[in-house]
Backbone as CSV, one residue per row, in Angstrom:
resi,resn,N_x,N_y,N_z,CA_x,CA_y,CA_z,C_x,C_y,C_z
1,UNK,50.874,80.109,-39.398,50.187,79.569,-40.580,49.045,80.497,-40.975
2,UNK,48.860,80.664,-42.270,47.833,81.575,-42.763,46.438,81.058,-42.431
3,UNK,45.573,81.988,-42.041,44.208,81.617,-41.669,43.404,81.229,-42.913
4,UNK,42.526,80.252,-42.738,41.609,79.918,-43.826,40.322,79.359,-43.255
5,UNK,39.251,79.529,-44.039,37.937,79.030,-43.672,37.532,77.922,-44.642
6,UNK,36.897,76.882,-44.090,36.347,75.800,-44.901,34.861,76.076,-45.102
7,UNK,34.448,76.149,-46.356,33.072,76.473,-46.728,32.505,75.318,-47.548
8,UNK,31.209,75.108,-47.453,30.570,74.077,-48.270,29.224,74.606,-48.777
9,UNK,28.396,73.710,-49.286,27.043,74.090,-49.695,26.047,73.137,-49.048
10,UNK,24.776,73.471,-49.188,23.747,72.742,-48.448,23.530,71.316,-48.922
11,UNK,24.132,70.938,-50.033,24.041,69.540,-50.475,24.814,68.587,-49.571
12,UNK,25.618,69.113,-48.650,26.432,68.235,-47.798,25.596,67.438,-46.803
13,UNK,24.355,67.900,-46.532,23.406,67.148,-45.695,23.924,66.780,-44.312
14,UNK,24.820,67.578,-43.764,25.254,67.335,-42.383,24.104,67.625,-41.419
15,UNK,24.044,66.913,-40.305,23.046,67.256,-39.292,23.222,68.706,-38.843
16,UNK,22.126,69.378,-38.553,22.199,70.791,-38.185,23.081,71.017,-36.959
17,UNK,23.128,70.039,-36.064,23.964,70.188,-34.870,25.432,70.375,-35.243
18,UNK,25.891,69.680,-36.281,27.275,69.819,-36.731,27.499,71.198,-37.341
19,UNK,26.550,71.644,-38.167,26.676,72.947,-38.818,26.778,74.056,-37.769
20,UNK,25.934,73.978,-36.747,25.901,75.020,-35.717,27.104,74.929,-34.776
21,UNK,27.392,73.729,-34.301,28.475,73.572,-33.325,29.830,73.917,-33.929
22,UNK,30.044,73.528,-35.175,31.328,73.781,-35.833,31.336,75.097,-36.598
23,UNK,30.189,75.787,-36.611,30.080,77.095,-37.269,30.576,77.021,-38.721
24,UNK,30.002,76.096,-39.476,30.437,75.854,-40.852,29.709,76.810,-41.795
25,UNK,30.422,77.697,-42.492,29.757,78.553,-43.478,29.300,77.718,-44.678
26,UNK,28.122,78.048,-45.208,27.628,77.302,-46.359,26.797,78.210,-47.253
27,UNK,26.685,77.796,-48.505,25.834,78.477,-49.484,24.646,77.555,-49.755
28,UNK,23.455,78.114,-49.721,22.240,77.309,-49.869,21.824,77.158,-51.333
29,UNK,21.465,75.936,-51.706,20.683,75.723,-52.907,19.227,76.024,-52.553
30,UNK,18.355,76.044,-53.538,16.945,76.312,-53.279,16.077,75.237,-53.902
31,UNK,14.854,75.119,-53.377,13.862,74.214,-53.955,12.510,74.905,-53.901
32,UNK,11.632,74.529,-54.813,10.336,75.204,-54.832,9.242,74.283,-55.365
33,UNK,8.069,74.463,-54.819,6.852,73.796,-55.274,5.666,74.542,-54.675
34,UNK,4.514,74.338,-55.270,3.300,75.012,-54.798,3.488,76.535,-54.719
35,UNK,4.250,77.063,-55.704,4.509,78.508,-55.806,5.261,79.089,-54.612
36,UNK,5.968,78.245,-53.893,6.782,78.701,-52.763,8.228,78.266,-52.985
37,UNK,9.163,79.218,-52.887,10.584,78.893,-52.970,11.191,78.941,-51.577
38,UNK,11.981,77.907,-51.260,12.610,77.836,-49.939,14.107,77.583,-50.082
39,UNK,14.845,78.049,-49.098,16.257,77.736,-49.021,16.441,76.320,-48.498
40,UNK,17.390,75.622,-49.053,17.827,74.343,-48.480,18.777,74.703,-47.340
41,UNK,18.254,74.706,-46.129,19.049,75.132,-44.967,19.040,74.068,-43.873
42,UNK,19.099,72.806,-44.292,19.194,71.677,-43.368,17.936,71.533,-42.505
43,UNK,16.806,71.976,-43.045,15.548,71.820,-42.337,15.289,72.848,-41.266
44,UNK,16.069,73.916,-41.239,15.905,74.931,-40.199,14.617,75.729,-40.379
45,UNK,14.363,76.200,-41.591,13.198,77.057,-41.821,11.943,76.268,-42.180
46,UNK,12.121,75.039,-42.651,10.979,74.176,-42.973,11.431,72.747,-42.743
47,UNK,10.775,72.059,-41.830,11.293,70.765,-41.376,11.352,69.747,-42.515
48,UNK,12.326,68.873,-42.415,12.486,67.830,-43.430,11.360,66.812,-43.354
49,UNK,10.797,66.622,-42.176,9.622,65.757,-42.062,8.463,66.329,-42.882
50,UNK,8.273,67.653,-42.793,7.221,68.290,-43.582,7.512,68.202,-45.080
51,UNK,8.786,68.393,-45.436,9.179,68.310,-46.844,8.811,66.947,-47.423
52,UNK,9.196,65.881,-46.743,8.898,64.542,-47.263,7.406,64.234,-47.200
53,UNK,6.721,64.801,-46.204,5.268,64.654,-46.163,4.610,65.293,-47.367
54,UNK,5.117,66.462,-47.771,4.585,67.136,-48.950,4.789,66.297,-50.205
55,UNK,5.951,65.683,-50.326,6.214,64.843,-51.500,5.264,63.653,-51.513
56,UNK,5.080,63.027,-50.364,4.163,61.884,-50.297,2.738,62.289,-50.677
57,UNK,2.429,63.561,-50.462,1.098,64.057,-50.813,1.014,64.569,-52.254
58,UNK,2.069,64.324,-53.026,1.993,64.613,-54.458,2.790,65.789,-54.963
59,UNK,3.449,66.546,-54.074,4.254,67.672,-54.551,5.524,67.152,-55.227
60,UNK,5.949,67.853,-56.292,7.184,67.484,-56.982,8.104,68.696,-57.022
61,UNK,9.077,68.764,-56.124,9.930,69.952,-56.048,10.820,70.124,-57.279
62,UNK,11.086,71.366,-57.604,12.115,71.739,-58.566,13.265,72.352,-57.772
63,UNK,14.483,72.158,-58.233,15.640,72.633,-57.487,16.453,73.620,-58.321
64,UNK,17.192,74.477,-57.610,18.043,75.462,-58.275,19.376,75.553,-57.543
65,UNK,20.449,75.674,-58.321,21.771,75.848,-57.737,21.934,77.288,-57.237
66,UNK,22.898,77.529,-56.352,23.130,78.909,-55.897,23.612,79.781,-57.055
67,UNK,23.263,81.038,-57.000,23.741,81.991,-58.006,25.213,82.308,-57.768
68,UNK,25.854,82.819,-58.798,27.220,83.310,-58.627,27.276,84.383,-57.551
69,UNK,26.240,85.222,-57.484,26.202,86.283,-56.487,26.206,85.723,-55.066
70,UNK,25.511,84.599,-54.859,25.492,83.976,-53.526,26.899,83.576,-53.100
71,UNK,27.635,82.972,-54.032,29.013,82.599,-53.724,29.886,83.835,-53.539
72,UNK,29.692,84.814,-54.395,30.473,86.049,-54.294,30.296,86.663,-52.903
73,UNK,29.058,86.768,-52.453,28.784,87.383,-51.150,29.392,86.590,-50.000
74,UNK,29.248,85.264,-50.047,29.789,84.424,-48.976,31.316,84.461,-48.974
75,UNK,31.909,84.329,-50.156,33.368,84.365,-50.253,33.913,85.723,-49.804
76,UNK,33.282,86.807,-50.239,33.768,88.150,-49.910,33.759,88.388,-48.403
77,UNK,32.721,87.912,-47.765,32.636,88.057,-46.309,33.834,87.410,-45.622
78,UNK,34.201,86.223,-46.082,35.333,85.501,-45.480,36.657,86.175,-45.837
79,UNK,36.797,86.603,-47.080,38.024,87.275,-47.515,38.226,88.593,-46.777
80,UNK,37.136,89.299,-46.521,37.226,90.575,-45.802,37.756,90.392,-44.389
81,UNK,37.628,89.194,-43.852,38.156,88.892,-42.518,39.622,88.465,-42.571
82,UNK,40.195,88.469,-43.780,41.603,88.114,-43.952,41.877,86.635,-44.073
83,UNK,40.845,85.846,-44.361,40.987,84.398,-44.477,41.100,83.951,-45.929
84,UNK,41.944,82.950,-46.170,41.859,82.189,-47.409,40.607,81.318,-47.344
85,UNK,40.245,80.698,-48.475,39.011,79.902,-48.551,39.296,78.539,-49.159
86,UNK,38.731,77.511,-48.525,38.648,76.182,-49.124,37.172,75.836,-49.233
87,UNK,36.668,75.792,-50.463,35.262,75.443,-50.692,35.178,74.007,-51.181
88,UNK,34.393,73.194,-50.474,34.171,71.788,-50.830,32.766,71.692,-51.397
89,UNK,32.671,71.452,-52.712,31.398,71.559,-53.402,30.822,70.240,-53.870
90,UNK,29.506,70.233,-54.028,28.795,69.060,-54.545,29.252,68.750,-55.965
91,UNK,29.136,67.494,-56.336,29.630,67.016,-57.626,29.115,67.841,-58.802
92,UNK,30.033,68.209,-59.697,29.647,68.917,-60.917,28.851,68.016,-61.849
93,UNK,28.876,66.713,-61.606,28.051,65.792,-62.381,26.606,65.768,-61.925
94,UNK,26.331,66.425,-60.795,24.982,66.462,-60.239,24.417,67.878,-60.147
95,UNK,25.292,68.865,-60.036,24.852,70.239,-59.811,25.859,71.212,-60.415
96,UNK,25.401,72.428,-60.669,26.277,73.466,-61.200,26.891,74.343,-60.132
97,UNK,26.847,73.917,-58.880,27.331,74.757,-57.786,28.817,75.082,-57.918
98,UNK,29.631,74.103,-58.269,31.069,74.338,-58.387,31.356,75.338,-59.498
99,UNK,30.606,75.273,-60.587,30.785,76.231,-61.672,30.483,77.654,-61.200
100,UNK,29.384,77.822,-60.467,29.044,79.139,-59.920,30.133,79.636,-58.972
101,UNK,30.665,78.724,-58.167,31.733,79.096,-57.233,32.986,79.541,-57.970
102,UNK,33.312,78.870,-59.054,34.504,79.243,-59.830,34.358,80.609,-60.485
103,UNK,33.152,80.925,-60.947,32.920,82.252,-61.527,33.105,83.332,-60.466
104,UNK,32.547,83.080,-59.264,32.727,84.029,-58.167,34.202,84.170,-57.792
105,UNK,34.918,83.069,-57.788,36.352,83.098,-57.483,37.091,83.999,-58.467
106,UNK,36.805,83.840,-59.748,37.486,84.648,-60.765,37.169,86.134,-60.606
107,UNK,35.966,86.433,-60.173,35.573,87.827,-59.957,36.324,88.439,-58.772
108,UNK,36.612,87.620,-57.760,37.187,88.128,-56.523,38.712,88.146,-56.502
109,UNK,39.341,87.323,-57.338,40.791,87.199,-57.231,41.529,88.498,-57.559
110,UNK,40.980,89.269,-58.489,41.609,90.555,-58.790,41.477,91.516,-57.623
111,UNK,40.362,91.431,-56.907,40.100,92.322,-55.777,40.917,91.940,-54.549
112,UNK,41.242,90.639,-54.428,41.986,90.134,-53.270,43.201,89.321,-53.765
113,UNK,44.186,89.989,-54.360,45.312,89.262,-54.974,46.185,88.507,-53.979
114,UNK,46.131,88.885,-52.712,46.995,88.252,-51.719,46.300,87.136,-50.933
115,UNK,45.050,86.860,-51.284,44.315,85.801,-50.619,43.984,84.683,-51.607
116,UNK,43.826,83.492,-51.082,43.668,82.299,-51.915,42.246,81.750,-51.800
117,UNK,41.689,81.351,-52.945,40.397,80.655,-52.964,40.616,79.307,-53.633
118,UNK,40.517,78.239,-52.862,40.668,76.874,-53.385,39.287,76.233,-53.483
119,UNK,39.001,75.637,-54.618,37.698,75.008,-54.847,37.925,73.561,-55.256
120,UNK,37.239,72.655,-54.576,37.341,71.237,-54.962,35.954,70.658,-55.212
121,UNK,35.815,70.035,-56.358,34.622,69.272,-56.717,34.792,67.891,-56.104
122,UNK,34.002,67.599,-55.074,34.222,66.360,-54.325,33.631,65.144,-55.040
123,UNK,32.914,65.356,-56.149,32.415,64.278,-57.017,31.395,63.366,-56.341
124,UNK,30.744,63.872,-55.332,29.570,63.220,-54.765,28.753,64.312,-54.086
125,UNK,27.757,63.930,-53.321,26.937,64.916,-52.609,26.426,64.280,-51.333
126,UNK,25.452,64.926,-50.711,24.848,64.468,-49.475,25.933,64.211,-48.429
127,UNK,25.774,63.193,-47.632,26.654,63.019,-46.481,28.072,62.593,-46.868
128,UNK,28.274,62.117,-48.087,29.637,61.866,-48.551,30.421,63.162,-48.616
129,UNK,29.798,64.178,-49.159,30.367,65.523,-49.160,30.551,66.015,-47.724
130,UNK,29.548,65.781,-46.889,29.621,66.205,-45.498,30.771,65.569,-44.739
131,UNK,31.012,64.288,-44.988,32.127,63.609,-44.313,33.465,64.251,-44.649
132,UNK,33.606,64.695,-45.903,34.870,65.321,-46.300,35.011,66.721,-45.707
133,UNK,33.898,67.383,-45.469,33.949,68.657,-44.751,34.440,68.415,-43.320
134,UNK,33.880,67.411,-42.659,34.297,67.103,-41.286,35.763,66.688,-41.225
135,UNK,36.188,65.869,-42.178,37.590,65.446,-42.214,38.514,66.644,-42.410
136,UNK,38.122,67.563,-43.269,38.939,68.749,-43.530,39.041,69.624,-42.288
137,UNK,37.933,69.779,-41.560,37.949,70.555,-40.320,38.834,69.892,-39.270
138,UNK,38.787,68.571,-39.220,39.646,67.827,-38.283,41.119,68.039,-38.619
139,UNK,41.446,67.967,-39.915,42.841,68.186,-40.336,43.288,69.606,-40.028
140,UNK,42.394,70.571,-40.269,42.722,71.968,-39.969,43.021,72.143,-38.484
141,UNK,42.205,71.534,-37.633,42.399,71.635,-36.180,43.739,71.033,-35.762
142,UNK,44.177,70.014,-36.510,45.449,69.354,-36.200,46.645,70.080,-36.799
143,UNK,46.396,71.192,-37.487,47.494,72.020,-37.990,47.774,71.913,-39.471
144,UNK,46.954,71.181,-40.214,47.172,71.060,-41.656,46.910,72.387,-42.352
145,UNK,47.678,72.666,-43.387,47.489,73.877,-44.175,46.389,73.672,-45.204
146,UNK,45.975,74.754,-45.838,44.953,74.653,-46.880,45.444,73.787,-48.033
147,UNK,46.737,73.872,-48.355,47.297,73.045,-49.436,47.355,71.575,-49.035
148,UNK,47.681,71.316,-47.763,47.691,69.932,-47.264,46.308,69.293,-47.450
149,UNK,45.266,70.039,-47.085,43.909,69.492,-47.155,43.468,69.318,-48.600
150,UNK,43.779,70.296,-49.460,43.453,70.165,-50.884,44.108,68.926,-51.482
151,UNK,45.374,68.722,-51.174,46.090,67.555,-51.699,45.461,66.260,-51.204
152,UNK,45.057,66.245,-49.936,44.409,65.056,-49.381,43.098,64.775,-50.107
153,UNK,42.251,65.780,-50.247,40.945,65.587,-50.881,41.092,65.155,-52.345
154,UNK,42.015,65.764,-53.046,42.244,65.379,-54.438,42.747,63.941,-54.532
155,UNK,43.505,63.528,-53.525,44.069,62.185,-53.545,43.088,61.082,-53.214
156,UNK,42.045,61.406,-52.418,41.116,60.349,-51.977,39.749,60.402,-52.658
157,UNK,39.533,61.394,-53.508,38.203,61.534,-54.124,37.699,60.253,-54.771
158,UNK,38.576,59.567,-55.495,38.137,58.366,-56.207,37.920,57.181,-55.272
159,UNK,38.276,57.346,-54.014,38.040,56.299,-53.020,36.837,56.600,-52.119
160,UNK,36.184,57.718,-52.393,35.005,58.107,-51.631,33.774,57.460,-52.271
161,UNK,33.338,56.374,-51.675,32.263,55.566,-52.249,30.886,56.068,-51.837
162,UNK,29.958,55.989,-52.783,28.561,56.332,-52.561,27.699,55.220,-53.150
163,UNK,26.844,54.625,-52.337,25.895,53.624,-52.834,24.520,53.960,-52.282
164,UNK,23.503,53.813,-53.119,22.170,54.228,-52.689,21.079,53.389,-53.322
165,UNK,19.946,53.359,-52.633,18.755,52.705,-53.155,17.615,53.726,-53.135
166,UNK,16.693,53.532,-54.047,15.517,54.395,-54.156,14.290,53.515,-53.964
167,UNK,13.392,53.926,-53.086,12.234,53.095,-52.759,11.160,53.143,-53.834
168,UNK,10.967,54.318,-54.411,9.923,54.508,-55.421,10.575,54.995,-56.710
169,UNK,10.615,54.138,-57.702,11.289,54.440,-58.959,10.656,55.628,-59.681
170,UNK,9.429,55.963,-59.319,8.709,57.038,-59.989,9.376,58.399,-59.780
171,UNK,10.082,58.589,-58.661,10.753,59.869,-58.436,11.925,60.057,-59.393
172,UNK,12.576,58.963,-59.752,13.631,59.062,-60.749,13.058,59.456,-62.104
173,UNK,11.858,58.968,-62.396,11.209,59.352,-63.658,10.853,60.830,-63.641
174,UNK,10.247,61.292,-62.546,9.851,62.695,-62.463,11.062,63.618,-62.525
175,UNK,12.182,63.158,-62.005,13.398,63.956,-62.041,14.166,63.833,-63.336
176,UNK,13.631,63.057,-64.293,14.262,62.922,-65.598,15.401,61.931,-65.643
177,UNK,15.527,61.084,-64.587,16.645,60.126,-64.536,16.355,58.842,-65.315
178,UNK,15.076,58.466,-65.466,14.716,57.285,-66.251,13.449,57.594,-67.028
179,UNK,13.114,56.725,-67.991,11.936,56.943,-68.821,10.664,56.529,-68.085
180,UNK,9.530,57.025,-68.568,8.236,56.665,-67.990,7.966,55.176,-68.143
181,UNK,8.358,54.608,-69.276,8.140,53.176,-69.520,8.918,52.330,-68.521
182,UNK,10.191,52.703,-68.306,11.027,51.956,-67.362,10.472,52.075,-65.943
183,UNK,9.985,53.267,-65.597,9.422,53.464,-64.259,8.175,52.621,-64.053
184,UNK,7.309,52.572,-65.060,6.074,51.794,-64.949,6.387,50.312,-64.770
185,UNK,7.321,49.810,-65.568,7.701,48.396,-65.461,8.324,48.118,-64.095
186,UNK,9.139,49.055,-63.608,9.778,48.872,-62.311,8.781,48.842,-61.172
187,UNK,7.767,49.688,-61.247,6.738,49.713,-60.204,5.960,48.407,-60.177
188,UNK,5.640,47.870,-61.339,4.901,46.613,-61.406,5.696,45.464,-60.788
189,UNK,6.999,45.511,-60.976,7.860,44.414,-60.515,8.461,44.668,-59.128
190,UNK,8.065,45.774,-58.469,8.614,46.148,-57.166,10.130,46.297,-57.233
191,UNK,10.602,46.940,-58.303,12.034,47.122,-58.516,12.564,48.267,-57.668
192,UNK,13.700,48.027,-57.015,14.404,49.052,-56.249,15.743,49.315,-56.937
193,UNK,15.893,50.463,-57.595,17.166,50.750,-58.257,18.314,50.828,-57.257
194,UNK,19.418,50.192,-57.607,20.641,50.208,-56.797,21.664,51.024,-57.580
195,UNK,22.104,52.134,-56.992,22.865,53.136,-57.724,24.184,53.450,-57.019
196,UNK,25.099,54.043,-57.784,26.327,54.568,-57.203,26.624,55.907,-57.852
197,UNK,27.622,56.609,-57.321,28.163,57.797,-57.969,29.511,57.394,-58.553
198,UNK,29.645,57.580,-59.850,30.803,57.057,-60.581,32.046,57.925,-60.410
199,UNK,33.095,57.539,-61.113,34.366,58.256,-61.038,34.290,59.683,-61.577
200,UNK,33.262,59.992,-62.367,33.107,61.356,-62.872,31.995,62.109,-62.136
201,UNK,31.519,61.527,-61.052,30.567,62.228,-60.209,29.142,62.209,-60.701
202,UNK,28.795,61.222,-61.525,27.427,61.107,-62.030,26.765,59.843,-61.486
203,UNK,25.422,59.856,-61.466,24.683,58.679,-61.023,24.872,57.556,-62.024
204,UNK,25.195,56.367,-61.504,25.428,55.195,-62.345,24.605,54.024,-61.802
205,UNK,23.633,53.510,-62.564,22.872,52.337,-62.112,23.768,51.105,-62.052
206,UNK,23.620,50.336,-60.977,24.388,49.102,-60.818,23.524,47.856,-60.967
207,UNK,22.299,47.949,-60.458,21.457,46.754,-60.443,20.010,47.166,-60.215
208,UNK,19.099,46.215,-60.456,17.684,46.390,-60.160,17.280,45.251,-59.246
209,UNK,16.889,45.596,-58.044,16.610,44.595,-57.025,15.124,44.552,-56.713
210,UNK,14.612,43.357,-56.476,13.203,43.208,-56.123,13.052,43.174,-54.613
211,UNK,12.321,44.157,-54.090,12.023,44.160,-52.660,12.991,44.992,-51.844
212,UNK,12.470,45.567,-50.785,13.236,46.466,-49.923,14.335,45.730,-49.152
213,UNK,14.043,44.535,-48.667,15.024,43.799,-47.883,16.264,43.489,-48.696
214,UNK,16.077,43.042,-49.931,17.224,42.761,-50.799,18.033,44.020,-51.060
215,UNK,17.338,45.142,-51.233,18.024,46.399,-51.490,18.864,46.832,-50.284
216,UNK,18.310,46.700,-49.091,19.065,47.020,-47.877,20.304,46.135,-47.737
217,UNK,20.128,44.854,-47.995,21.261,43.928,-47.906,22.330,44.245,-48.943
218,UNK,21.900,44.725,-50.114,22.857,45.086,-51.156,23.748,46.240,-50.708
219,UNK,23.167,47.222,-50.033,23.967,48.325,-49.485,24.983,47.804,-48.476
220,UNK,24.518,46.960,-47.576,25.390,46.379,-46.552,26.530,45.591,-47.183
221,UNK,26.210,44.769,-48.167,27.243,43.947,-48.816,28.273,44.816,-49.537
222,UNK,27.846,45.936,-50.107,28.795,46.823,-50.784,29.771,47.444,-49.793
223,UNK,29.283,47.765,-48.606,30.181,48.293,-47.583,31.250,47.255,-47.245
224,UNK,30.818,46.026,-47.013,31.773,44.956,-46.683,32.768,44.722,-47.814
225,UNK,32.288,44.810,-49.043,33.136,44.539,-50.209,34.167,45.640,-50.461
226,UNK,33.766,46.893,-50.246,34.585,48.009,-50.727,35.351,48.773,-49.643
227,UNK,34.931,48.687,-48.402,35.551,49.520,-47.374,36.976,49.062,-47.079
228,UNK,37.837,50.022,-46.731,39.213,49.734,-46.339,39.527,50.473,-45.040
229,UNK,40.295,49.831,-44.172,40.657,50.408,-42.867,39.435,50.936,-42.112
230,UNK,38.423,50.109,-41.926,37.171,50.596,-41.323,37.341,51.175,-39.936
231,UNK,38.298,50.636,-39.157,38.458,51.108,-37.787,38.901,52.575,-37.722
232,UNK,39.381,53.111,-38.836,39.824,54.511,-38.883,38.769,55.418,-39.511
233,UNK,37.626,54.861,-39.831,36.668,55.595,-40.648,35.374,55.969,-39.943
234,UNK,34.840,57.107,-40.396,33.465,57.483,-40.074,32.622,57.215,-41.313
235,UNK,31.591,56.402,-41.152,30.670,56.089,-42.245,29.475,57.026,-42.160
236,UNK,28.973,57.430,-43.313,27.776,58.257,-43.359,26.586,57.483,-43.910
237,UNK,25.441,57.640,-43.285,24.187,57.062,-43.787,23.163,58.182,-43.867
238,UNK,22.637,58.436,-45.044,21.591,59.457,-45.173,20.316,58.802,-45.683
239,UNK,19.185,59.343,-45.243,17.916,58.683,-45.557,16.834,59.694,-45.908
240,UNK,15.927,59.277,-46.749,14.784,60.092,-47.135,13.586,59.803,-46.252
241,UNK,13.684,60.216,-44.985,12.601,60.028,-44.015,12.249,58.554,-43.823
242,UNK,13.296,57.741,-43.661,13.093,56.304,-43.363,14.115,55.901,-42.298
243,UNK,13.985,56.492,-41.128,14.955,56.320,-40.062,15.106,54.858,-39.642
244,UNK,14.024,54.080,-39.665,14.125,52.677,-39.242,15.043,51.883,-40.165
245,UNK,14.927,52.129,-41.473,15.814,51.445,-42.416,17.256,51.907,-42.242
246,UNK,17.446,53.193,-41.971,18.796,53.709,-41.732,19.409,53.043,-40.498
247,UNK,18.612,52.876,-39.453,19.095,52.206,-38.241,19.396,50.732,-38.502
248,UNK,18.555,50.089,-39.328,18.810,48.689,-39.687,20.152,48.557,-40.392
249,UNK,20.417,49.462,-41.353,21.701,49.428,-42.058,22.852,49.700,-41.098
250,UNK,22.681,50.662,-40.224,23.725,50.962,-39.235,24.028,49.745,-38.369
251,UNK,22.995,49.052,-37.909,23.191,47.880,-37.054,23.827,46.719,-37.807
252,UNK,23.460,46.552,-39.076,24.089,45.517,-39.891,25.587,45.754,-40.008
253,UNK,25.943,47.006,-40.293,27.364,47.343,-40.433,28.095,47.134,-39.115
254,UNK,27.515,47.633,-38.022,28.162,47.539,-36.705,28.317,46.096,-36.241
255,UNK,27.426,45.227,-36.705,27.493,43.826,-36.281,28.636,43.065,-36.948
256,UNK,29.165,43.587,-38.051,30.177,42.862,-38.822,31.546,43.514,-38.805
257,UNK,31.576,44.839,-38.748,32.874,45.511,-38.779,32.930,46.602,-37.714
258,UNK,34.145,46.863,-37.227,34.350,47.908,-36.239,34.768,49.174,-36.965
259,UNK,33.992,50.245,-36.778,34.314,51.521,-37.413,34.467,52.591,-36.340
260,UNK,35.105,53.680,-36.713,35.317,54.784,-35.780,33.991,55.399,-35.347
261,UNK,33.101,55.622,-36.329,31.815,56.233,-36.020,30.882,56.052,-37.217
262,UNK,29.592,56.176,-36.968,28.592,56.195,-38.035,27.695,57.398,-37.785
263,UNK,27.638,58.294,-38.773,26.786,59.477,-38.696,25.563,59.255,-39.572
264,UNK,24.392,59.594,-39.052,23.165,59.485,-39.838,22.526,60.858,-39.987
265,UNK,21.909,61.076,-41.137,21.220,62.342,-41.353,20.134,62.159,-42.403
266,UNK,19.258,63.149,-42.474,18.291,63.189,-43.572,18.998,63.514,-44.885
267,UNK,18.478,62.967,-45.976,18.808,63.485,-47.295,18.070,64.817,-47.424
268,UNK,18.786,65.881,-47.724,18.178,67.202,-47.797,17.249,67.368,-48.984
269,UNK,16.543,68.493,-49.045,15.514,68.691,-50.069,16.022,68.634,-51.504
270,UNK,17.226,69.162,-51.758,17.702,69.203,-53.147,17.990,67.800,-53.664
271,UNK,18.746,67.012,-52.914,19.012,65.633,-53.322,17.743,64.792,-53.175
272,UNK,16.970,65.068,-52.116,15.755,64.304,-51.857,14.680,64.471,-52.907
273,UNK,14.720,65.564,-53.650,13.747,65.772,-54.719,13.850,64.700,-55.791
274,UNK,15.037,64.104,-55.945,15.246,63.090,-56.982,15.197,61.668,-56.425
275,UNK,15.535,61.512,-55.142,15.476,60.186,-54.537,14.116,59.861,-53.957
276,UNK,13.442,60.891,-53.441,12.117,60.701,-52.871,12.140,60.075,-51.495
277,UNK,10.973,59.969,-50.854,10.878,59.302,-49.559,11.344,57.851,-49.669
278,UNK,12.041,57.398,-48.646,12.510,56.015,-48.639,13.861,55.805,-49.281
279,UNK,14.448,56.849,-49.845,15.797,56.699,-50.398,16.785,56.505,-49.241
280,UNK,17.847,55.775,-49.522,18.819,55.439,-48.483,20.189,55.343,-49.124
281,UNK,21.193,55.977,-48.503,22.534,55.992,-49.081,23.582,55.783,-48.000
282,UNK,24.716,55.211,-48.414,25.836,54.996,-47.505,27.104,55.526,-48.163
283,UNK,27.993,56.109,-47.350,29.193,56.776,-47.841,30.391,56.350,-46.988
284,UNK,31.504,56.073,-47.649,32.695,55.639,-46.914,33.897,55.652,-47.858
285,UNK,35.094,55.589,-47.287,36.315,55.481,-48.076,36.673,54.017,-48.250
286,UNK,37.122,53.675,-49.462,37.470,52.287,-49.730,38.113,52.121,-51.092
287,UNK,37.817,51.021,-51.734,38.354,50.771,-53.073,37.819,51.816,-54.045
288,UNK,38.497,51.958,-55.175,38.141,53.023,-56.114,36.723,52.865,-56.647
289,UNK,36.147,53.990,-57.035,34.782,54.032,-57.539,34.612,53.256,-58.842
290,UNK,33.350,53.027,-59.159,32.996,52.409,-60.438,33.297,53.389,-61.572
291,UNK,33.784,52.842,-62.697,34.067,53.654,-63.889,32.766,53.914,-64.634
292,UNK,32.571,55.169,-65.020,31.341,55.541,-65.737,31.512,55.266,-67.230
293,UNK,30.695,54.369,-67.752,30.709,54.058,-69.175,29.363,54.471,-69.737
294,UNK,29.361,55.443,-70.633,28.107,55.895,-71.225,27.513,54.818,-72.117
295,UNK,26.171,54.650,-71.988,25.493,53.643,-72.815,25.479,54.069,-74.271
């Protein structure tokens, strides 16, 4: 079987132990504030605890997608080793990373006509993206071809559920996701936005909940409502420096349903810039995603 490498980007938010142990190649997005630009490298060069501490102290990060050159360099390195490529990218509804990857692919295909570059927009980000990277690596280890894995990912994308809550609505305002008026009203009422990633890979508001406890329970109830074949699944929980709430959600899920595994990780700097401290998300396979209807 032809050799191939599975590549992703730093929006996958996998724990660093997974990245290192499985030797997963990735392309970094960047974030910057206070006149300093940093790579999103899973907290290796600048701890995620420090990142969220900076935000709590008033910093507002700006984020940037990888350049086409970054993808070109990473892809070329793998192609030079004689490997085909499967790149699993963050949702095009959230980032331009997949577009940059496609431009790099077009540049390289003439140079490497006998090698294949497959790119899939996984239509979510953070640990939902990470779970699909892990699943793809597992399938590869079991002997699946690059086409087998592409077909699988394309077939289950709409069943990859993402649900999240944001603790401070003001970060959505700063990130341009809601208006200043809506944010002010939400803060007064202790509103916790309850969000999902829709069928087209964009953020879709589902509800406005009062209080953190109700918001946590809403995440738990969505898992119970939407998950299918839980005993065969690994669930992902990512958090914006709120490990206790992540553990509470994990325990709620474990108390009601039997799952294969639950992985927890930080929400990385790029996604965390918009969710802020206290954001919490859960990812799993189940019933089809919510349909995105533009207002």
